[in-house]
C-alpha positions in Angstrom: -4.9 -0.9 2.9 -1.8 -1.5 4.9 0.3 0.3 2.3 -2.2 3.1 2.0 -2.3 3.6 5.8 1.5 3.5 6.1 1.9 5.9 3.2 -0.7 8.3 4.8 1.2 8.2 8.1 4.5 8.8 6.3 3.0 11.8 4.5 2.0 13.2 7.8 5.6 12.9 9.1 4.4 10.2 11.5 5.7 6.7 12.3 4.4 4.3 9.7 5.4 1.3 11.8 3.2 2.3 14.8 0.3 -0.2 15.0 -1.7 2.1 17.3 -1.7 4.8 14.6 -2.3 2.4 11.7 -5.4 0.7 13.2 -7.7 3.7 13.2 -6.7 4.5 9.6 -7.4 0.9 8.6 -10.8 1.0 10.4 -11.6 4.2 8.6 -10.7 2.5 5.3 -13.3 -0.2 5.9 -11.3 -2.9 7.5 -13.5 -2.7 10.7 -13.1 -6.4 11.7 -9.4 -6.0 12.5 -8.4 -6.3 16.2 -4.7 -5.7 15.4 -3.3 -3.5 12.7 -1.9 -5.1 9.5 1.7 -3.9 9.5 3.8 -3.0 6.5 7.1 -4.7 7.4 9.0 -3.4 4.4 12.2 -1.4 4.8 12.1 2.4 4.8 13.4 2.7 1.2 10.1 1.3 0.0 8.1 4.3 1.2 8.7 6.4 -1.9 6.6 3.8 -3.7 3.7 3.8 -1.2 3.6 7.4 -0.1 1.6 8.5 -3.3 -1.0 5.9 -2.4 -1.5 7.6 1.0 -2.3 10.9 -0.7 -5.3 9.3 -2.6 -8.7 8.1 -1.4 -8.7 4.4 -0.5 -10.7 3.1 -3.5 -8.6 5.0 -6.0 -5.3 3.9 -4.3 -6.4 0.3 -4.4 -7.3 0.5 -8.1 -4.0 2.1 -9.0 -2.1 -0.5 -7.0 -4.1 -3.3 -8.8 -3.4 -1.8 -12.2 0.3 -1.4 -11.4 0.6 -5.1 -10.4 -1.4 -6.2 -13.4 0.8 -4.2 -15.7 3.9 -5.7 -14.1 2.5 -9.3 -14.5 1.7 -8.7 -18.2 5.1 -7.2 -18.8 6.8 -10.1 -17.1 4.7 -12.6 -19.1 5.7 -10.8 -22.3 9.4 -10.8 -21.4 9.2 -14.6 -20.6 7.4 -15.2 -23.9 10.1 -13.4 -25.8 12.8 -15.5 -24.2 11.6 -18.7 -25.9 
């Protein structure tokens, strides 16, 4: 949700590093037990990766993020297997 919220703020031409703007988005996404926003501390050049997530609903964005990482893990395992 931290990537989704930061991507959503970036799409709105807002500051994705502003905790006061991130917290309401993270609460709206279902993380209601947070007292402090979970920050995305990546450098600005990472935003082209996460901005598309901010354009999607939270469940779909989470599923796509999971599928992307699963695919990368499987690709890495295949590459390591081929190294022998």
